[in-house]
C-alpha positions as CSV (number, residue, x, y, z in Angstrom):
1,M,-22.3,15.9,-23.8
2,Q,-25.3,14.0,-23.4
3,E,-27.0,13.5,-20.3
4,G,-25.2,11.3,-17.8
5,Q,-21.5,12.0,-19.8
6,L,-19.1,13.6,-17.3
7,R,-15.3,14.9,-18.0
8,Y,-12.4,13.6,-16.3
9,L,-9.3,14.0,-15.9
10,V,-6.9,11.5,-15.5
11,T,-3.3,11.9,-14.5
12,G,-0.9,9.0,-15.6
13,C,-3.1,8.2,-18.5
14,A,-0.4,6.0,-20.0
15,G,0.3,3.9,-17.5
16,F,-0.9,0.3,-16.5
17,I,-4.0,1.5,-14.2
18,G,-4.2,4.7,-15.7
19,S,-4.7,3.9,-19.2
20,T,-7.3,1.2,-18.3
21,L,-9.5,3.1,-16.8
22,T,-9.3,5.7,-19.6
23,Q,-10.3,2.8,-22.0
24,R,-13.1,2.5,-19.0
25,L,-14.5,5.7,-18.9
26,L,-14.7,6.4,-22.6
27,A,-16.2,2.9,-23.6
28,T,-19.4,4.2,-21.1
29,G,-19.7,7.1,-23.2
30,H,-17.5,9.8,-20.5
31,S,-15.1,12.6,-21.8
32,V,-11.5,12.4,-20.7
33,V,-8.0,14.7,-20.5
34,G,-5.2,12.6,-20.3
35,Y,-2.7,13.5,-18.6
36,D,0.9,11.7,-18.8
37,N,4.6,12.7,-19.2
38,F,5.4,9.6,-20.6
39,S,8.0,9.0,-18.3
40,T,7.2,5.6,-17.5
41,G,3.8,5.5,-19.5
42,Q,3.3,3.6,-22.7
43,E,2.3,5.6,-26.8
44,D,0.8,1.9,-27.2
45,F,-1.4,2.1,-23.7
46,V,-3.4,5.1,-25.3
47,R,-3.3,5.0,-29.1
48,S,-7.2,3.4,-29.3
49,A,-7.5,6.4,-27.1
50,R,-6.6,8.9,-29.3
51,Q,-8.4,7.7,-31.8
52,H,-11.7,8.2,-29.7
53,A,-13.6,11.6,-30.4
54,N,-14.4,11.8,-26.9
55,F,-10.4,11.9,-25.3
56,H,-8.1,14.9,-25.8
57,L,-3.7,14.3,-24.5
58,V,-1.8,16.7,-22.5
59,R,1.7,15.8,-22.5
60,A,2.9,17.2,-19.6
61,D,4.5,16.5,-15.9
62,V,2.0,17.0,-13.2
63,L,5.0,19.0,-11.9
64,D,3.7,21.7,-14.1
65,L,1.1,23.4,-12.2
66,K,0.1,25.7,-15.0
67,T,-0.6,23.4,-17.7
68,L,-1.8,21.0,-15.6
69,S,-4.4,23.9,-14.2
70,D,-5.2,25.0,-18.0
71,S,-6.1,21.7,-18.8
72,M,-8.2,20.4,-16.0
73,A,-10.8,23.3,-16.6
74,G,-14.0,21.8,-17.4
75,S,-13.6,18.7,-15.8
76,E,-15.9,17.3,-12.8
77,L,-13.9,14.4,-11.3
78,I,-9.8,14.3,-11.4
79,F,-8.8,10.8,-11.4
80,H,-5.0,11.2,-10.1
81,L,-3.1,8.0,-10.3
82,A,0.3,9.7,-12.3
83,A,3.5,8.7,-9.1
84,N,6.5,7.5,-9.0
85,A,5.7,3.6,-9.3
86,D,9.4,1.6,-8.9
87,V,8.5,1.1,-5.3
88,R,11.8,-0.9,-4.5
89,F,14.4,1.9,-5.6
90,G,13.2,4.7,-3.0
91,V,16.5,4.9,-0.9
92,E,18.5,5.2,-4.7
93,H,16.5,8.8,-5.4
94,P,14.9,10.1,-2.0
95,R,14.0,12.7,-3.5
96,R,11.7,10.8,-6.5
97,D,8.6,9.6,-4.0
98,L,8.4,13.7,-2.6
99,E,8.4,15.3,-5.8
100,Q,5.6,12.8,-8.2
101,N,4.1,11.6,-5.4
102,T,3.3,14.3,-2.9
103,I,4.6,17.3,-4.3
104,A,2.7,16.0,-7.7
105,T,-0.4,15.6,-5.3
106,H,-0.3,19.2,-4.0
107,N,0.0,20.3,-7.2
108,V,-3.5,18.5,-8.6
109,L,-5.9,20.0,-5.5
110,E,-4.2,23.5,-6.6
111,A,-5.0,23.5,-10.1
112,M,-8.5,21.8,-8.5
113,R,-9.0,24.6,-6.2
114,R,-8.0,27.5,-9.2
115,N,-10.7,25.5,-11.4
116,G,-13.6,25.5,-8.6
117,I,-13.4,21.7,-9.2
118,D,-14.4,19.7,-6.2
119,R,-14.2,15.7,-6.6
120,I,-10.8,13.8,-6.3
121,A,-10.5,10.0,-6.5
122,F,-6.8,8.8,-5.9
123,S,-4.8,5.9,-5.6
124,S,-2.9,5.3,-2.5
125,S,-1.3,2.4,-1.4
126,G,-1.5,-0.3,1.2
127,S,2.1,0.6,2.0
128,V,0.6,3.5,3.6
129,Y,0.0,1.1,6.8
130,G,3.7,-0.3,7.1
131,E,4.3,-3.6,8.7
132,S,0.7,-3.3,10.6
133,S,0.2,-6.0,13.7
134,I,-3.6,-6.3,12.7
135,A,-4.3,-8.5,10.0
136,P,-6.6,-7.8,7.6
137,T,-5.5,-4.5,7.8
138,P,-8.6,-2.4,8.5
139,E,-9.1,1.1,6.6
140,D,-8.9,2.7,10.5
141,A,-5.9,0.9,11.6
142,P,-3.6,3.0,13.0
143,F,-0.5,3.9,11.1
144,P,2.8,3.1,12.8
145,V,6.5,4.9,11.9
146,Q,6.7,5.0,8.1
147,T,9.6,2.7,7.2
148,S,8.8,3.1,3.1
149,L,9.5,6.4,1.4
150,Y,7.3,5.4,-1.1
151,G,4.5,4.8,1.8
152,A,5.1,8.3,3.5
153,S,4.9,9.8,0.1
154,K,1.5,8.6,-0.2
155,A,0.3,9.1,3.5
156,A,1.8,12.6,3.2
157,A,-0.3,13.0,-0.3
158,E,-3.7,11.7,1.5
159,G,-3.0,14.1,4.3
160,L,-3.3,16.6,2.2
161,I,-6.1,15.5,0.1
162,A,-8.4,15.3,3.5
163,A,-7.0,18.9,4.8
164,Y,-8.1,20.3,1.6
165,S,-11.5,18.8,1.7
166,A,-11.7,20.2,4.9
167,A,-10.5,23.6,3.9
168,F,-12.1,23.8,0.5
169,G,-15.4,21.7,0.2
170,F,-13.5,18.9,-2.0
171,Q,-15.7,15.3,-1.8
172,A,-12.2,13.0,-1.7
173,Y,-12.3,8.8,-3.0
174,I,-8.6,7.5,-1.6
175,F,-8.2,4.0,-2.8
176,R,-5.6,2.1,-0.7
177,L,-4.1,-0.6,-3.4
178,V,-2.4,-3.8,-3.0
179,S,0.1,-4.4,-6.1
180,I,-2.3,-4.6,-9.5
181,L,-2.0,-7.2,-11.7
182,G,-3.5,-7.8,-15.4
183,E,-3.1,-6.3,-18.5
184,R,-0.7,-3.6,-19.5
185,Y,1.2,-4.0,-16.5
186,T,4.3,-2.5,-16.6
187,H,6.5,-3.8,-13.4
188,G,6.7,-5.9,-10.5
189,H,7.5,-9.5,-9.4
190,V,5.7,-11.1,-12.3
191,F,7.3,-8.9,-15.1
192,D,11.0,-9.7,-12.8
193,F,10.3,-13.2,-12.8
194,Y,9.2,-13.5,-16.7
195,R,12.5,-11.2,-17.5
196,Q,14.5,-13.3,-15.4
197,L,13.1,-16.9,-17.2
198,M,13.4,-15.2,-21.0
199,A,17.0,-14.6,-20.6
200,D,17.8,-17.6,-18.2
201,P,15.2,-20.5,-18.2
202,G,17.3,-22.3,-16.4
203,R,17.8,-20.0,-12.9
204,L,15.8,-17.2,-11.2
205,Y,16.3,-15.2,-8.5
206,V,14.2,-13.5,-6.0
207,L,14.5,-10.8,-3.6
208,G,13.7,-12.4,0.2
209,N,13.2,-15.6,1.2
210,G,10.3,-16.3,-1.0
211,R,8.2,-16.5,2.0
212,Q,6.9,-12.9,1.6
213,R,2.6,-13.1,2.0
214,K,1.1,-10.6,-0.2
215,S,-2.4,-10.0,-1.7
216,Y,-3.0,-8.9,-5.5
217,L,-6.0,-7.7,-7.3
218,Y,-6.3,-7.8,-10.7
219,V,-6.6,-4.8,-12.4
220,G,-10.4,-5.2,-13.3
221,D,-11.8,-5.4,-10.9
222,C,-10.2,-2.4,-9.2
223,I,-11.9,-0.5,-11.8
224,D,-14.7,-1.9,-11.0
225,A,-14.4,-1.2,-7.5
226,M,-13.0,2.4,-8.3
227,L,-16.2,3.7,-10.2
228,L,-18.8,1.9,-7.8
229,A,-17.2,3.9,-5.1
230,I,-17.7,7.6,-7.3
231,E,-21.2,6.2,-7.9
232,R,-22.4,5.0,-4.4
233,A,-20.1,6.8,-1.8
234,N,-20.6,9.9,-0.3
235,D,-18.7,11.2,2.4
236,R,-16.4,13.8,2.9
237,V,-13.4,11.3,2.5
238,N,-14.0,8.0,1.1
239,V,-11.0,5.7,2.1
240,F,-11.2,2.2,0.5
241,N,-8.8,-0.7,0.8
242,L,-8.7,-2.7,-2.3
243,G,-7.6,-6.3,-2.7
244,H,-8.6,-9.8,-2.6
245,D,-10.2,-11.8,0.6
246,G,-6.7,-13.5,0.5
247,F,-3.1,-13.9,0.1
248,C,-0.2,-16.2,-1.3
249,E,3.7,-15.9,-1.2
250,V,5.9,-15.5,-3.5
251,N,7.1,-18.7,-3.9
252,D,3.3,-19.6,-4.2
253,S,3.5,-17.4,-7.2
254,I,6.7,-18.3,-8.7
255,R,5.4,-21.8,-9.0
256,W,2.4,-20.7,-10.9
257,I,5.1,-18.8,-14.1
258,C,7.2,-21.8,-13.4
259,A,4.6,-24.3,-14.3
260,A,2.7,-22.1,-17.0
261,L,5.8,-21.5,-18.7
262,G,6.9,-25.3,-18.6
263,L,10.3,-24.3,-16.7
264,R,11.9,-25.8,-13.4
265,P,14.4,-23.4,-13.2
266,E,17.0,-22.9,-9.6
267,I,15.5,-20.9,-7.2
268,V,17.9,-18.3,-5.6
269,Y,17.0,-16.7,-2.7
270,S,18.9,-13.2,-1.6
271,G,17.5,-13.8,2.2
272,G,15.7,-12.3,4.5
273,D,11.8,-12.0,5.2
274,R,12.0,-8.6,3.0
275,G,12.7,-8.0,-0.7
276,W,13.9,-4.2,-0.4
277,V,14.2,-1.6,2.5
278,G,10.9,-0.5,3.5
279,D,9.2,-3.3,2.1
280,S,6.6,-5.2,3.7
281,P,6.7,-9.3,4.0
282,F,3.0,-9.3,4.7
283,I,0.3,-6.7,3.1
284,F,-3.1,-8.4,3.4
285,L,-5.7,-5.8,3.4
286,D,-9.7,-5.9,4.8
287,T,-12.0,-4.8,2.1
288,H,-15.6,-4.8,4.1
289,R,-16.3,-1.2,3.7
290,I,-16.0,-1.7,-0.7
291,R,-17.8,-4.9,-0.1
292,A,-20.4,-3.5,1.4
293,L,-21.1,-1.3,-2.0
294,G,-22.0,-4.4,-4.2
295,W,-17.9,-4.7,-5.3
296,K,-16.3,-8.0,-5.2
297,P,-13.0,-9.3,-7.0
298,K,-14.0,-11.5,-10.0
299,R,-10.8,-12.9,-10.8
300,S,-8.6,-15.1,-8.1
301,I,-5.1,-13.6,-7.3
302,Q,-4.0,-16.7,-9.3
303,Q,-5.3,-15.7,-12.6
304,G,-4.7,-12.7,-11.7
305,V,-0.9,-13.9,-12.1
306,L,-1.9,-16.2,-14.9
307,A,-3.1,-13.2,-17.2
308,T,-0.5,-11.0,-16.3
309,L,1.8,-13.5,-17.3
310,E,-0.2,-14.0,-20.3
311,Y,-0.3,-10.8,-21.4
312,L,3.7,-10.2,-21.5
313,R,4.0,-13.6,-23.5
314,S,1.9,-12.2,-26.1
315,N,3.6,-8.4,-26.3
316,P,7.6,-9.1,-25.8
317,W,8.0,-5.5,-27.1
318,L,7.7,-4.5,-23.2
319,L,10.5,-6.3,-22.5
320,A,12.4,-4.0,-24.4
321,A,10.5,-1.3,-23.6
322,R,11.4,-1.2,-19.9
323,Q,15.4,-1.8,-20.1
């Protein structure tokens, strides 16, 4: 391996953010071990990576500690992105978030300890703040009583990472993400709305009242922030909010999507100020900490929504793959 090149292991390498990160790392000359069980990851997302000499794919679950530990040998930093991504269905599968978010993170940390690896970057979530009374919400805001199984499992994973950092000298980068948009996006409101409108252009069913206020971030901007943080931040545990400096209502996103598709459907709301149990009606994170390192997003929220929509229109196979 040439000077300046590093060896990374990326869990969730066939997912939306993981595959985009993997592609970026390979393009900049690094070596990547991609780890994914393909429960939600897509073969197509790692097709180009598999043609690269510096990429090695491991098809396995993060809950398989032995395989994970063996695959991790020789890596210098772990990007742990594998997780349960279907946030809204937590109450239907209450153990899934625990296993795929918290226990899986414990396995990653244990595998690192066994291999003498001491750097981890973790994709957490703005959901850990619950329904914060502070907006925009800074990294040092007090954690509320958790109301989301997903948020609780991510908060627990963060706690494990911080504890392992103190106990075993790890250096950690914890990224609390808003909802991420862009190419290879396979779940969330843009996907759901587009799928509905393709099935019935005259009617759109919306969870909640449409006035939920959310911040979103384009995936390329998210990757930029992650890579900048691991290069420039040097604390033992580095926590960064990653989001935009604004937010939109769900109704704004609906308007952008329908205008781009040339549709004027009847909008039917389920009612209430949130879409599901544990959904926060207002997510807006303070990003001064990552901005102080020199980062700022290149795309607006509207541009991120429309880029996502264009990707879905250009890749109709994704609708069938997510049935």
